[in-house]
KOLPA-489026 format. One record per residue: residue number from 0; residue in one letter; x negated, y negated, z of N, C-alpha, C in turn. Coordinates in steps of 0.05 Angstrom, whole numbers. Last residue first. Layout:
BEGIN
<resi->NUM&resn->a&n.east->X&n.north->Y&n.up->Z&ca.east->X&ca.north->Y&ca.up->Z&c.east->X&c.north->Y&c.up->Z>
...
***
This chain:
BEGIN
<resi->175&resn->r&n.east->-17&n.north->-215&n.up->511&ca.east->-17&ca.north->-238&ca.up->535&c.east->3&c.north->-229&c.up->557>
<resi->174&resn->k&n.east->-8&n.north->-179&n.up->471&ca.east->-26&ca.north->-175&ca.up->489&c.east->-26&c.north->-195&c.up->515>
<resi->173&resn->k&n.east->33&n.north->-202&n.up->438&ca.east->39&ca.north->-178&ca.up->457&c.east->23&c.north->-176&c.up->476>
<resi->172&resn->r&n.east->5&n.north->-240&n.up->411&ca.east->25&ca.north->-253&ca.up->433&c.east->32&c.north->-228&c.up->448>
<resi->171&resn->g&n.east->-29&n.north->-212&n.up->377&ca.east->-44&ca.north->-228&ca.up->403&c.east->-20&c.north->-234&c.up->417>
<resi->170&resn->q&n.east->7&n.north->-188&n.up->342&ca.east->-7&ca.north->-170&ca.up->360&c.east->-20&c.north->-189&c.up->385>
<resi->169&resn->a&n.east->25&n.north->-237&n.up->318&ca.east->47&ca.north->-222&ca.up->333&c.east->35&c.north->-202&c.up->349>
<resi->168&resn->v&n.east->-17&n.north->-249&n.up->287&ca.east->-7&ca.north->-265&ca.up->309&c.east->10&c.north->-256&c.up->325>
<resi->167&resn->w&n.east->-28&n.north->-206&n.up->255&ca.east->-45&ca.north->-214&ca.up->277&c.east->-35&c.north->-234&c.up->297>
<resi->166&resn->s&n.east->19&n.north->-211&n.up->222&ca.east->14&ca.north->-188&ca.up->237&c.east->-2&c.north->-193&c.up->261>
<resi->165&resn->p&n.east->8&n.north->-259&n.up->190&ca.east->29&ca.north->-261&ca.up->214&c.east->29&c.north->-238&c.up->231>
<resi->164&resn->d&n.east->-63&n.north->-274&n.up->184&ca.east->-36&ca.north->-256&ca.up->175&c.east->-17&c.north->-253&c.up->198>
<resi->163&resn->v&n.east->-106&n.north->-323&n.up->160&ca.east->-85&ca.north->-316&ca.up->179&c.east->-59&c.north->-302&c.up->172>
<resi->162&resn->l&n.east->-167&n.north->-345&n.up->142&ca.east->-146&ca.north->-329&ca.up->130&c.east->-129&c.north->-313&c.up->159>
<resi->161&resn->a&n.east->-212&n.north->-402&n.up->133&ca.east->-195&ca.north->-382&ca.up->152&c.east->-170&c.north->-367&c.up->134>
<resi->160&resn->v&n.east->-245&n.north->-423&n.up->93&ca.east->-241&ca.north->-429&ca.up->125&c.east->-228&c.north->-411&c.up->142>
<resi->159&resn->l&n.east->-275&n.north->-412&n.up->39&ca.east->-250&ca.north->-403&ca.up->55&c.east->-256&c.north->-411&c.up->86>
<resi->158&resn->s&n.east->-292&n.north->-465&n.up->-8&ca.east->-294&ca.north->-441&ca.up->12&c.east->-274&c.north->-437&c.up->33>
<resi->157&resn->a&n.east->-283&n.north->-475&n.up->-75&ca.east->-278&ca.north->-480&ca.up->-48&c.east->-288&c.north->-458&c.up->-34>
<resi->156&resn->a&n.east->-307&n.north->-467&n.up->-125&ca.east->-291&ca.north->-493&ca.up->-122&c.east->-286&c.north->-498&c.up->-95>
<resi->155&resn->s&n.east->-369&n.north->-431&n.up->-136&ca.east->-341&ca.north->-431&ca.up->-126&c.east->-334&c.north->-466&c.up->-122>
<resi->154&resn->g&n.east->-402&n.north->-428&n.up->-196&ca.east->-400&ca.north->-414&ca.up->-167&c.east->-368&c.north->-422&c.up->-163>
<resi->153&resn->p&n.east->-384&n.north->-483&n.up->-238&ca.east->-407&ca.north->-462&ca.up->-230&c.east->-398&c.north->-453&c.up->-202>
<resi->152&resn->f&n.east->-318&n.north->-490&n.up->-268&ca.east->-339&ca.north->-494&ca.up->-245&c.east->-360&c.north->-477&c.up->-235>
<resi->151&resn->s&n.east->-281&n.north->-511&n.up->-321&ca.east->-298&ca.north->-494&ca.up->-308&c.east->-312&c.north->-507&c.up->-288>
<resi->150&resn->e&n.east->-219&n.north->-540&n.up->-341&ca.east->-248&ca.north->-543&ca.up->-329&c.east->-262&c.north->-518&c.up->-313>
<resi->149&resn->g&n.east->-165&n.north->-515&n.up->-346&ca.east->-188&ca.north->-513&ca.up->-367&c.east->-216&c.north->-520&c.up->-356>
<resi->148&resn->a&n.east->-147&n.north->-567&n.up->-301&ca.east->-139&ca.north->-543&ca.up->-316&c.east->-161&c.north->-537&c.up->-340>
<resi->147&resn->s&n.east->-184&n.north->-594&n.up->-253&ca.east->-170&ca.north->-602&ca.up->-273&c.east->-165&c.north->-571&c.up->-293>
<resi->146&resn->l&n.east->-218&n.north->-591&n.up->-206&ca.east->-193&ca.north->-571&ca.up->-206&c.east->-170&c.north->-567&c.up->-233>
<resi->145&resn->h&n.east->-248&n.north->-632&n.up->-197&ca.east->-258&ca.north->-608&ca.up->-218&c.east->-237&c.north->-585&c.up->-220>
<resi->144&resn->k&n.east->-220&n.north->-664&n.up->-161&ca.east->-221&ca.north->-670&ca.up->-190&c.east->-232&c.north->-649&c.up->-213>
<resi->143&resn->p&n.east->-232&n.north->-635&n.up->-112&ca.east->-207&ca.north->-632&ca.up->-122&c.east->-209&c.north->-642&c.up->-155>
<resi->142&resn->d&n.east->-290&n.north->-607&n.up->-88&ca.east->-282&ca.north->-631&ca.up->-106&c.east->-255&c.north->-635&c.up->-121>
<resi->141&resn->n&n.east->-282&n.north->-565&n.up->-49&ca.east->-306&ca.north->-581&ca.up->-52&c.east->-301&c.north->-610&c.up->-68>
<resi->140&resn->v&n.east->-232&n.north->-548&n.up->-11&ca.east->-241&ca.north->-553&ca.up->-34&c.east->-263&c.north->-576&c.up->-39>
<resi->139&resn->e&n.east->-226&n.north->-499&n.up->44&ca.east->-242&ca.north->-530&ca.up->39&c.east->-249&c.north->-534&c.up->7>
<resi->138&resn->l&n.east->-170&n.north->-472&n.up->58&ca.east->-193&ca.north->-469&ca.up->40&c.east->-200&c.north->-500&c.up->42>
<resi->137&resn->i&n.east->-133&n.north->-421&n.up->89&ca.east->-140&ca.north->-444&ca.up->92&c.east->-171&c.north->-453&c.up->78>
<resi->136&resn->a&n.east->-79&n.north->-379&n.up->81&ca.east->-110&ca.north->-382&ca.up->76&c.east->-114&c.north->-411&c.up->78>
<resi->135&resn->v&n.east->-35&n.north->-339&n.up->110&ca.east->-40&ca.north->-371&ca.up->108&c.east->-73&c.north->-365&c.up->105>
<resi->134&resn->a&n.east->24&n.north->-294&n.up->103&ca.east->-5&ca.north->-303&ca.up->106&c.east->-15&c.north->-330&c.up->97>
<resi->133&resn->g&n.east->73&n.north->-273&n.up->88&ca.east->72&ca.north->-295&ca.up->108&c.east->38&c.north->-303&c.up->115>
<resi->132&resn->k&n.east->50&n.north->-218&n.up->59&ca.east->73&ca.north->-234&ca.up->64&c.east->71&c.north->-246&c.up->88>
<resi->131&resn->n&n.east->-23&n.north->-220&n.up->46&ca.east->-2&ca.north->-206&ca.up->56&c.east->24&c.north->-226&c.up->59>
<resi->130&resn->m&n.east->-67&n.north->-234&n.up->1&ca.east->-43&ca.north->-251&ca.up->12&c.east->-25&c.north->-232&c.up->22>
<resi->129&resn->v&n.east->-131&n.north->-215&n.up->1&ca.east->-109&ca.north->-205&ca.up->3&c.east->-86&c.north->-221&c.up->14>
<resi->128&resn->i&n.east->-181&n.north->-243&n.up->-35&ca.east->-172&ca.north->-238&ca.up->-10&c.east->-146&c.north->-230&c.up->-17>
<resi->127&resn->a&n.east->-197&n.north->-250&n.up->-89&ca.east->-223&ca.north->-249&ca.up->-70&c.east->-209&c.north->-235&c.up->-45>
<resi->126&resn->p&n.east->-176&n.north->-226&n.up->-154&ca.east->-171&ca.north->-233&ca.up->-126&c.east->-189&c.north->-230&c.up->-105>
<resi->125&resn->g&n.east->-229&n.north->-241&n.up->-200&ca.east->-207&ca.north->-225&ca.up->-189&c.east->-196&c.north->-240&c.up->-164>
<resi->124&resn->a&n.east->-280&n.north->-265&n.up->-199&ca.east->-266&ca.north->-258&ca.up->-224&c.east->-245&c.north->-248&c.up->-220>
<resi->123&resn->s&n.east->-288&n.north->-320&n.up->-152&ca.east->-285&ca.north->-288&ca.up->-158&c.east->-273&c.north->-290&c.up->-179>
<resi->122&resn->g&n.east->-286&n.north->-370&n.up->-129&ca.east->-311&ca.north->-361&ca.up->-157&c.east->-310&c.north->-328&c.up->-163>
<resi->121&resn->l&n.east->-251&n.north->-392&n.up->-100&ca.east->-275&ca.north->-378&ca.up->-88&c.east->-297&c.north->-368&c.up->-108>
<resi->120&resn->l&n.east->-213&n.north->-404&n.up->-139&ca.east->-224&ca.north->-424&ca.up->-130&c.east->-248&c.north->-416&c.up->-114>
<resi->119&resn->e&n.east->-198&n.north->-355&n.up->-158&ca.east->-213&ca.north->-367&ca.up->-176&c.east->-227&c.north->-395&c.up->-159>
<resi->118&resn->g&n.east->-172&n.north->-332&n.up->-112&ca.east->-196&ca.north->-321&ca.up->-123&c.east->-215&c.north->-334&c.up->-141>
<resi->117&resn->v&n.east->-129&n.north->-366&n.up->-108&ca.east->-152&ca.north->-369&ca.up->-85&c.east->-176&c.north->-356&c.up->-100>
<resi->116&resn->f&n.east->-102&n.north->-345&n.up->-157&ca.east->-114&ca.north->-372&ca.up->-145&c.east->-133&c.north->-381&c.up->-128>
<resi->115&resn->d&n.east->-94&n.north->-298&n.up->-146&ca.east->-107&ca.north->-305&ca.up->-166&c.east->-121&c.north->-333&c.up->-158>
<resi->114&resn->s&n.east->-63&n.north->-300&n.up->-97&ca.east->-89&ca.north->-286&ca.up->-94&c.east->-109&c.north->-292&c.up->-116>
<resi->113&resn->l&n.east->-16&n.north->-327&n.up->-121&ca.east->-33&ca.north->-338&ca.up->-100&c.east->-60&c.north->-329&c.up->-94>
<resi->112&resn->m&n.east->4&n.north->-293&n.up->-163&ca.east->-8&ca.north->-316&ca.up->-166&c.east->-27&c.north->-332&c.up->-151>
<resi->111&resn->p&n.east->31&n.north->-245&n.up->-156&ca.east->7&ca.north->-247&ca.up->-147&c.east->-15&c.north->-272&c.up->-153>
<resi->110&resn->e&n.east->62&n.north->-276&n.up->-96&ca.east->38&ca.north->-260&ca.up->-104&c.east->49&c.north->-254&c.up->-134>
<resi->109&resn->h&n.east->79&n.north->-350&n.up->-84&ca.east->85&ca.north->-315&ca.up->-87&c.east->60&c.north->-301&c.up->-99>
<resi->108&resn->g&n.east->79&n.north->-406&n.up->-40&ca.east->93&ca.north->-391&ca.up->-67&c.east->91&c.north->-356&c.up->-64>
<resi->107&resn->v&n.east->64&n.north->-463&n.up->-21&ca.east->80&ca.north->-442&ca.up->-12&c.east->89&c.north->-425&c.up->-37>
<resi->106&resn->i&n.east->6&n.north->-507&n.up->-5&ca.east->23&ca.north->-496&ca.up->-27&c.east->40&c.north->-470&c.up->-14>
<resi->105&resn->a&n.east->-9&n.north->-567&n.up->25&ca.east->0&ca.north->-535&ca.up->29&c.east->15&c.north->-535&c.up->7>
<resi->104&resn->i&n.east->-69&n.north->-612&n.up->34&ca.east->-43&ca.north->-604&ca.up->23&c.east->-37&c.north->-572&c.up->26>
<resi->103&resn->s&n.east->-104&n.north->-666&n.up->51&ca.east->-91&ca.north->-641&ca.up->59&c.east->-73&c.north->-633&c.up->47>
<resi->102&resn->d&n.east->-115&n.north->-718&n.up->32&ca.east->-136&ca.north->-703&ca.up->43&c.east->-132&c.north->-669&c.up->53>
<resi->101&resn->e&n.east->-90&n.north->-732&n.up->-34&ca.east->-84&ca.north->-727&ca.up->-7&c.east->-108&c.north->-717&c.up->8>
<resi->100&resn->t&n.east->-88&n.north->-746&n.up->-84&ca.east->-110&ca.north->-760&ca.up->-70&c.east->-109&c.north->-751&c.up->-41>
<resi->99&resn->r&n.east->-84&n.north->-704&n.up->-149&ca.east->-70&ca.north->-713&ca.up->-121&c.east->-95&c.north->-730&c.up->-104>
<resi->98&resn->m&n.east->-102&n.north->-685&n.up->-197&ca.east->-93&ca.north->-710&ca.up->-194&c.east->-82&c.north->-722&c.up->-165>
<resi->97&resn->a&n.east->-109&n.north->-631&n.up->-175&ca.east->-135&ca.north->-645&ca.up->-183&c.east->-125&c.north->-673&c.up->-189>
<resi->96&resn->l&n.east->-62&n.north->-602&n.up->-172&ca.east->-75&ca.north->-617&ca.up->-146&c.east->-98&c.north->-628&c.up->-158>
<resi->95&resn->f&n.east->-45&n.north->-599&n.up->-226&ca.east->-30&ca.north->-613&ca.up->-208&c.east->-50&c.north->-623&c.up->-185>
<resi->94&resn->a&n.east->-85&n.north->-560&n.up->-245&ca.east->-84&ca.north->-588&ca.up->-253&c.east->-66&c.north->-610&c.up->-243>
<resi->93&resn->r&n.east->-79&n.north->-521&n.up->-209&ca.east->-102&ca.north->-529&ca.up->-209&c.east->-98&c.north->-559&c.up->-224>
<resi->92&resn->t&n.east->-24&n.north->-504&n.up->-226&ca.east->-30&ca.north->-512&ca.up->-199&c.east->-56&c.north->-528&c.up->-196>
<resi->91&resn->e&n.east->-33&n.north->-492&n.up->-282&ca.east->-10&ca.north->-516&ca.up->-275&c.east->-21&c.north->-522&c.up->-247>
<resi->90&resn->e&n.east->-62&n.north->-445&n.up->-275&ca.east->-70&ca.north->-469&ca.up->-289&c.east->-54&c.north->-495&c.up->-281>
<resi->89&resn->v&n.east->-32&n.north->-412&n.up->-239&ca.east->-63&ca.north->-421&ca.up->-234&c.east->-69&c.north->-443&c.up->-248>
<resi->88&resn->g&n.east->16&n.north->-403&n.up->-275&ca.east->14&ca.north->-418&ca.up->-249&c.east->-10&c.north->-423&c.up->-234>
<resi->87&resn->d&n.east->-13&n.north->-373&n.up->-320&ca.east->5&ca.north->-406&ca.up->-321&c.east->9&c.north->-420&c.up->-292>
<resi->86&resn->d&n.east->-29&n.north->-331&n.up->-289&ca.east->-41&ca.north->-352&ca.up->-307&c.east->-35&c.north->-378&c.up->-312>
<resi->85&resn->h&n.east->16&n.north->-308&n.up->-265&ca.east->-12&ca.north->-317&ca.up->-249&c.east->-23&c.north->-338&c.up->-267>
<resi->84&resn->d&n.east->80&n.north->-344&n.up->-266&ca.east->62&ca.north->-319&ca.up->-267&c.east->38&c.north->-328&c.up->-266>
<resi->83&resn->c&n.east->114&n.north->-399&n.up->-223&ca.east->105&ca.north->-384&ca.up->-252&c.east->87&c.north->-357&c.up->-248>
<resi->82&resn->e&n.east->124&n.north->-422&n.up->-187&ca.east->141&ca.north->-405&ca.up->-190&c.east->135&c.north->-386&c.up->-218>
<resi->81&resn->l&n.east->87&n.north->-462&n.up->-181&ca.east->85&ca.north->-441&ca.up->-156&c.east->106&c.north->-419&c.up->-162>
<resi->80&resn->s&n.east->100&n.north->-499&n.up->-216&ca.east->80&ca.north->-481&ca.up->-222&c.east->76&c.north->-457&c.up->-200>
<resi->79&resn->h&n.east->142&n.north->-531&n.up->-188&ca.east->150&ca.north->-513&ca.up->-211&c.east->128&c.north->-492&c.up->-215>
<resi->78&resn->c&n.east->150&n.north->-551&n.up->-131&ca.east->128&ca.north->-548&ca.up->-144&c.east->138&c.north->-524&c.up->-168>
<resi->77&resn->r&n.east->191&n.north->-596&n.up->-87&ca.east->186&ca.north->-571&ca.up->-109&c.east->165&c.north->-572&c.up->-124>
<resi->76&resn->i&n.east->165&n.north->-608&n.up->-25&ca.east->173&ca.north->-612&ca.up->-51&c.east->172&c.north->-593&c.up->-68>
<resi->75&resn->p&n.east->184&n.north->-595&n.up->46&ca.east->175&ca.north->-592&ca.up->18&c.east->183&c.north->-605&c.up->3>
<resi->74&resn->d&n.east->172&n.north->-645&n.up->99&ca.east->195&ca.north->-628&ca.up->85&c.east->181&c.north->-627&c.up->59>
<resi->73&resn->p&n.east->108&n.north->-633&n.up->138&ca.east->129&ca.north->-651&ca.up->124&c.east->151&c.north->-631&c.up->110>
<resi->72&resn->w&n.east->108&n.north->-598&n.up->200&ca.east->99&ca.north->-604&ca.up->175&c.east->116&c.north->-621&c.up->158>
<resi->71&resn->r&n.east->118&n.north->-574&n.up->251&ca.east->127&ca.north->-606&ca.up->245&c.east->109&c.north->-614&c.up->218>
<resi->70&resn->a&n.east->123&n.north->-522&n.up->258&ca.east->97&ca.north->-537&ca.up->260&c.east->94&c.north->-564&c.up->253>
<resi->69&resn->v&n.east->179&n.north->-514&n.up->254&ca.east->161&ca.north->-503&ca.up->278&c.east->135&c.north->-522&c.up->281>
<resi->68&resn->k&n.east->199&n.north->-543&n.up->209&ca.east->216&ca.north->-537&ca.up->235&c.east->199&c.north->-534&c.up->258>
<resi->67&resn->g&n.east->158&n.north->-536&n.up->170&ca.east->166&ca.north->-565&ca.up->175&c.east->184&c.north->-562&c.up->204>
<resi->66&resn->l&n.east->156&n.north->-483&n.up->169&ca.east->131&ca.north->-499&ca.up->173&c.east->136&c.north->-525&c.up->181>
<resi->65&resn->i&n.east->208&n.north->-474&n.up->151&ca.east->199&ca.north->-461&ca.up->177&c.east->174&c.north->-477&c.up->189>
<resi->64&resn->r&n.east->205&n.north->-489&n.up->98&ca.east->222&ca.north->-501&ca.up->119&c.east->214&c.north->-490&c.up->142>
<resi->63&resn->a&n.east->170&n.north->-452&n.up->75&ca.east->159&ca.north->-478&ca.up->78&c.east->179&c.north->-497&c.up->102>
<resi->62&resn->t&n.east->211&n.north->-409&n.up->77&ca.east->182&ca.north->-405&ca.up->92&c.east->165&c.north->-436&c.up->99>
<resi->61&resn->s&n.east->245&n.north->-425&n.up->42&ca.east->256&ca.north->-423&ca.up->74&c.east->229&c.north->-420&c.up->89>
<resi->60&resn->w&n.east->215&n.north->-428&n.up->-6&ca.east->229&ca.north->-453&ca.up->4&c.east->234&c.north->-449&c.up->37>
<resi->59&resn->a&n.east->210&n.north->-372&n.up->-10&ca.east->186&ca.north->-390&ca.up->-7&c.east->194&c.north->-418&c.up->7>
<resi->58&resn->r&n.east->257&n.north->-352&n.up->-14&ca.east->241&ca.north->-342&ca.up->1&c.east->216&c.north->-358&c.up->10>
<resi->57&resn->a&n.east->286&n.north->-381&n.up->-58&ca.east->293&ca.north->-377&ca.up->-33&c.east->275&c.north->-373&c.up->-6>
<resi->56&resn->f&n.east->243&n.north->-418&n.up->-99&ca.east->253&ca.north->-390&ca.up->-90&c.east->262&c.north->-386&c.up->-67>
<resi->55&resn->k&n.east->216&n.north->-460&n.up->-108&ca.east->244&ca.north->-465&ca.up->-102&c.east->259&c.north->-442&c.up->-92>
<resi->54&resn->s&n.east->150&n.north->-466&n.up->-79&ca.east->166&ca.north->-459&ca.up->-99&c.east->198&c.north->-459&c.up->-89>
<resi->53&resn->a&n.east->123&n.north->-526&n.up->-52&ca.east->132&ca.north->-496&ca.up->-51&c.east->151&c.north->-495&c.up->-74>
<resi->52&resn->l&n.east->79&n.north->-569&n.up->-17&ca.east->90&ca.north->-563&ca.up->-46&c.east->99&c.north->-536&c.up->-35>
<resi->51&resn->v&n.east->71&n.north->-620&n.up->22&ca.east->76&ca.north->-593&ca.up->22&c.east->84&c.north->-583&c.up->-2>
<resi->50&resn->l&n.east->20&n.north->-667&n.up->48&ca.east->40&ca.north->-655&ca.up->28&c.east->47&c.north->-625&c.up->28>
<resi->49&resn->q&n.east->-14&n.north->-669&n.up->91&ca.east->0&ca.north->-695&ca.up->88&c.east->22&c.north->-686&c.up->64>
<resi->48&resn->p&n.east->-9&n.north->-619&n.up->141&ca.east->-17&ca.north->-637&ca.up->115&c.east->-5&c.north->-652&c.up->108>
<resi->47&resn->p&n.east->-21&n.north->-628&n.up->213&ca.east->-3&ca.north->-623&ca.up->190&c.east->-13&c.north->-629&c.up->166>
<resi->46&resn->e&n.east->-74&n.north->-602&n.up->244&ca.east->-57&ca.north->-626&ca.up->240&c.east->-38&c.north->-619&c.up->214>
<resi->45&resn->h&n.east->-83&n.north->-538&n.up->282&ca.east->-87&ca.north->-557&ca.up->255&c.east->-66&c.north->-581&c.up->256>
<resi->44&resn->i&n.east->-65&n.north->-512&n.up->326&ca.east->-96&ca.north->-513&ca.up->320&c.east->-99&c.north->-531&c.up->296>
<resi->43&resn->e&n.east->-15&n.north->-518&n.up->334&ca.east->-32&ca.north->-516&ca.up->356&c.east->-63&c.north->-521&c.up->347>
<resi->42&resn->r&n.east->9&n.north->-502&n.up->287&ca.east->15&ca.north->-530&ca.up->298&c.east->-10&c.north->-534&c.up->318>
<resi->41&resn->i&n.east->-5&n.north->-445&n.up->286&ca.east->-17&ca.north->-465&ca.up->263&c.east->-16&c.north->-493&c.up->278>
<resi->40&resn->q&n.east->27&n.north->-422&n.up->321&ca.east->-4&ca.north->-426&ca.up->326&c.east->-14&c.north->-446&c.up->307>
<resi->39&resn->e&n.east->78&n.north->-431&n.up->303&ca.east->72&ca.north->-444&ca.up->325&c.east->41&c.north->-447&c.up->331>
<resi->38&resn->a&n.east->74&n.north->-403&n.up->256&ca.east->77&ca.north->-427&ca.up->250&c.east->72&c.north->-450&c.up->276>
<resi->37&resn->l&n.east->71&n.north->-350&n.up->275&ca.east->50&ca.north->-361&ca.up->261&c.east->49&c.north->-390&c.up->259>
<resi->36&resn->r&n.east->125&n.north->-349&n.up->294&ca.east->101&ca.north->-347&ca.up->312&c.east->79&c.north->-357&c.up->305>
<resi->35&resn->e&n.east->153&n.north->-355&n.up->246&ca.east->158&ca.north->-372&ca.up->263&c.east->132&c.north->-371&c.up->288>
<resi->34&resn->f&n.east->140&n.north->-304&n.up->221&ca.east->122&ca.north->-331&ca.up->214&c.east->132&c.north->-350&c.up->228>
<resi->33&resn->k&n.east->169&n.north->-269&n.up->255&ca.east->135&ca.north->-268&ca.up->252&c.east->125&c.north->-292&c.up->241>
<resi->32&resn->r&n.east->220&n.north->-292&n.up->242&ca.east->210&ca.north->-288&ca.up->269&c.east->178&c.north->-287&c.up->274>
<resi->31&resn->i&n.east->220&n.north->-279&n.up->186&ca.east->225&ca.north->-306&ca.up->202&c.east->213&c.north->-308&c.up->222>
<resi->30&resn->g&n.east->219&n.north->-225&n.up->182&ca.east->198&ca.north->-240&ca.up->170&c.east->201&c.north->-268&c.up->183>
<resi->29&resn->g&n.east->261&n.north->-206&n.up->212&ca.east->236&ca.north->-197&ca.up->224&c.east->219&c.north->-215&c.up->215>
<resi->28&resn->k&n.east->305&n.north->-222&n.up->180&ca.east->298&ca.north->-235&ca.up->204&c.east->273&c.north->-231&c.up->221>
<resi->27&resn->t&n.east->274&n.north->-238&n.up->111&ca.east->288&ca.north->-217&ca.up->132&c.east->285&c.north->-231&c.up->160>
<resi->26&resn->l&n.east->291&n.north->-285&n.up->62&ca.east->278&ca.north->-275&ca.up->85&c.east->289&c.north->-257&c.up->102>
<resi->25&resn->p&n.east->331&n.north->-273&n.up->4&ca.east->321&ca.north->-285&ca.up->28&c.east->302&c.north->-273&c.up->43>
<resi->24&resn->r&n.east->330&n.north->-288&n.up->-65&ca.east->325&ca.north->-265&ca.up->-47&c.east->318&c.north->-279&c.up->-17>
<resi->23&resn->m&n.east->341&n.north->-322&n.up->-106&ca.east->359&ca.north->-319&ca.up->-85&c.east->351&c.north->-304&c.up->-64>
<resi->22&resn->s&n.east->312&n.north->-298&n.up->-151&ca.east->302&ca.north->-327&ca.up->-136&c.east->313&c.north->-334&c.up->-111>
<resi->21&resn->d&n.east->337&n.north->-261&n.up->-172&ca.east->318&ca.north->-253&ca.up->-153&c.east->305&c.north->-280&c.up->-138>
<resi->20&resn->d&n.east->400&n.north->-257&n.up->-187&ca.east->379&ca.north->-272&ca.up->-186&c.east->360&c.north->-273&c.up->-169>
<resi->19&resn->p&n.east->431&n.north->-214&n.up->-162&ca.east->424&ca.north->-218&ca.up->-188&c.east->401&c.north->-232&c.up->-199>
<resi->18&resn->w&n.east->427&n.north->-196&n.up->-96&ca.east->416&ca.north->-213&ca.up->-114&c.east->406&c.north->-210&c.up->-138>
<resi->17&resn->l&n.east->455&n.north->-142&n.up->-95&ca.east->459&ca.north->-164&ca.up->-78&c.east->449&c.north->-192&c.up->-90>
<resi->16&resn->h&n.east->437&n.north->-115&n.up->-144&ca.east->470&ca.north->-118&ca.up->-137&c.east->473&c.north->-142&c.up->-118>
<resi->15&resn->s&n.east->382&n.north->-112&n.up->-147&ca.east->399&ca.north->-132&ca.up->-165&c.east->430&c.north->-138&c.up->-164>
<resi->14&resn->d&n.east->340&n.north->-123&n.up->-96&ca.east->366&ca.north->-110&ca.up->-103&c.east->383&c.north->-126&c.up->-120>
<resi->13&resn->r&n.east->280&n.north->-120&n.up->-62&ca.east->295&ca.north->-128&ca.up->-90&c.east->317&c.north->-108&c.up->-87>
<resi->12&resn->e&n.east->283&n.north->-136&n.up->9&ca.east->275&ca.north->-119&ca.up->-14&c.east->294&c.north->-124&c.up->-41>
<resi->11&resn->a&n.east->275&n.north->-198&n.up->38&ca.east->292&ca.north->-173&ca.up->31&c.east->282&c.north->-162&c.up->9>
<resi->10&resn->a&n.east->212&n.north->-220&n.up->56&ca.east->236&ca.north->-221&ca.up->46&c.east->250&c.north->-193&c.up->44>
<resi->9&resn->k&n.east->163&n.north->-249&n.up->97&ca.east->178&ca.north->-221&ca.up->90&c.east->198&c.north->-231&c.up->81>
<resi->8&resn->a&n.east->143&n.north->-309&n.up->76&ca.east->143&ca.north->-293&ca.up->91&c.east->158&c.north->-267&c.up->84>
<resi->7&resn->h&n.east->97&n.north->-332&n.up->22&ca.east->125&ca.north->-328&ca.up->35&c.east->122&c.north->-312&c.up->55>
<resi->6&resn->r&n.east->35&n.north->-352&n.up->29&ca.east->56&ca.north->-331&ca.up->16&c.east->81&c.north->-332&c.up->33>
<resi->5&resn->i&n.east->-2&n.north->-406&n.up->21&ca.east->17&ca.north->-395&ca.up->39&c.east->38&c.north->-376&c.up->26>
<resi->4&resn->v&n.east->-60&n.north->-448&n.up->31&ca.east->-42&ca.north->-430&ca.up->6&c.east->-28&c.north->-412&c.up->27>
<resi->3&resn->f&n.east->-83&n.north->-511&n.up->45&ca.east->-68&ca.north->-486&ca.up->54&c.east->-52&c.north->-476&c.up->35>
<resi->2&resn->l&n.east->-137&n.north->-551&n.up->35&ca.east->-114&ca.north->-533&ca.up->22&c.east->-105&c.north->-508&c.up->42>
<resi->1&resn->l&n.east->-173&n.north->-605&n.up->40&ca.east->-162&ca.north->-581&ca.up->60&c.east->-139&c.north->-566&c.up->46>
<resi->0&resn->m&n.east->-217&n.north->-636&n.up->3&ca.east->-187&ca.north->-632&ca.up->7&c.east->-188&c.north->-605&c.up->27>
***
């Protein structure tokens, strides 16, 4: 299974006066622009995944919608486990993905859960990569059935195919 792991694009700073419910905090205009450029590049180099799962929090949901609009990915489906803290979210996401039969899936969520999740799949005791805002990690999962919650796997369950940061895409555009 090809697994796209996406951290939401840059969002507004936390402000309990503007957003008493932090799940409503939106993306910034700059975050949207940078992520749109990244989505254009993804469209050029990868087929869309068959399934897009996203946190319903405004910043993650908007990021998933940008992928739909710009990269022509499927509309997102809410995945509650992507809204959880690290341990619960990692285990629930592993269990959910273990039941899927698609050849390619994207998940759009939050830190620190995503780095913990990727680190675990890569066989690391902690985060193996840094998931900056708007970053996309592409992993090849060896055997999705072994992702079941509670099941351990020797070594790694996945290989890192690519890690793309929106600032790299933006820098590449400026040089042309």
